[in-house]
N, C-alpha and C positions, 0 to 999 in steps of 0.2 A: 242481281249480276250486271252489271256494266255492260255495255254493247263492245268497248274496247276489249274487255275479257272474252266476253263472248263469240265475236266474230271470228277468233281463232281455231276456236274449238267446231265452227260449223264443219268445215269439212269430215274431221273425225267423225261429228255427231250423225252426218249422211249417210257415213261407208258403218256407223254401226261399232267403232271401235273402241267409243267413251264408257269409263266406270257408269254404272249406274247414277250414282247420284250426280255425278256431273252431267248425264245424257237428262235426270229429270229437270237439273235447273234452267240445262241449256234449253230443254222444251217451254221452260217454264217461262223464262225469258221471252221465245219465241212469238208465244201466246200474245204478251203485254208489247212489246216491240215492232214498230211497223216495216225499221230501217232493216231492222236484223231477217226479220219473214220473208222482205223482201229476197235481201242477198242468199238464203237458204231457197226459195223458189229460182234465181238464177245460177244457183251451184246444180241442183236438181236437173233443168235443164240441160245445163256441161253434161251432167254423169250421163243424162239419156243420149245425148249426141254421141258422146264417147263408145257409149255400150252399143251404139249399132250403124258405128263409122266402118266400113269394110276393111277387114286385112291388108295391109300390105304389099305386094310381090314378095315371093320370095329369092332368095338370090340364088344361082345353080350351084354345082358344087366347083365345077372350074373358075369363077368369077376373078375369085383372086389372082390366079394366075396366068388367065388374058389380059388384066392391066397389067399385071406386068412386065408380060411377054414385048403388049402392044408398047409400056411406056418407054422398053431397050431398045423397040425398032425404031422408034423416032430418033430423029436426029436435034442434039442439043445444038441449041445457035449461041457460041460465045459470042459477048458484043465486042464489035471493034473499037480497038483502041488505038491511038496515034501511038507511033513508036517512040520515045523515051527521049533520044538524041533529037528527033526534032522539035519533041517540047521544049528542052533545055536550049535548042538553038532559038527558037521563036522567042523565049524569055530574056534570052541574051539579047538579041535583035532588040525585042523592046524596050529592055529595060534601059541600056543604052543609047537609044533614041531617047527618053524622055527624059536623063540624065543632060543631054547633048542639049536638048528644046530648051532645060532650065536656065541650062547656064547663057546659053544663048540669048532669052531673052529676061532672065535675070540680071538687074545692076545692083540690084540688093546684094545678091549671091559672088556677083565678081567685087566687091565691095569688102564684104566679108570674110572673103579670101585673103583680099590686098592686106584688110587689118591683122590676120595670120601672119601671114608671112613677115610683116614688119614684126610682128610681136616676138615669134620667132628668132627673127636678124638682134633684137636688142638683149633675147635672152642668150643669145651664142656672141654678145658683144660683152656681155656683162661676166660670163662664164670664162672669156679669155680674159679681164681683169682678174680676174679672182686667182688665175694660175698664174697672171703674172707679177701677182704679188707676193704668193708665194713660192714663187722659183727661185728667191735668194737664201730662203730658209731650206730646199730640197737638199742639200748637203748634210745638213745638220739632223733633219728629220729621217735622213736614212739612214746615219749613223746609230740616232737613238736609238730606230726601230732594230738595229741588228743588233744593238747592243740588249735588246729586252730578247729576243729571240735565243740571244744565246745564254743569256742565265735560262729561260726555260730549258732548254735543252740540256745544259748541266744540272739542273733541278731536276729533272726528267731520270736522267743516268743515274742520277747519285741516291734518288728512289728506289730503281731498277738495282742497283748493287748493296741496298741495306737491306732492302723484302729477297735478296740470294744470302744474304751473310745470318739476316736473324731466322729464317725459316727454317734450320734444321736445330739452333736453341730453342724455337718457340715447341716444336714436335717434341724436342728431347724433354721437355721440362712439363707436355702434356703424359706421356709415359711414365713420369716418375712416381711414385707414391707418397701422398701428402703426408708430412710429417716427421 
């Protein structure tokens, strides 16, 4: 037997809960191995100390009830929190102050805003030019769209009319026996 397989069995060997064959193997190993013998001696000392130790004091029958009533009698203190509107107001003041400070201090931010405004002006001018280019054709486009919508409406009415006329015929064909 080797030490790594003997050491976990020493506690059971000391208590006498091992099978006889295992107990003989452990005893033979302990006689030959100094390290395992020292560990067994330490376990015997710990076991002796545990058996001679004084028993702990008992708990009185009303212990639980006393603890629960004492707990209920104490007042719980909730942590004080500042009111939510005050926190929101403080957040807004700080955020706007930082934004104003950034705008006043940053020339780069001002340049970026100016570039953005100029870009939007160019986009609006391009959109206006496109609308002016399409403006002469607007009456023609409006007429073409109207014609397409009228054709769609006519086809939809024809579909409903045909369905109303064909439905009884289809039902009658389904009832007739084949043949």
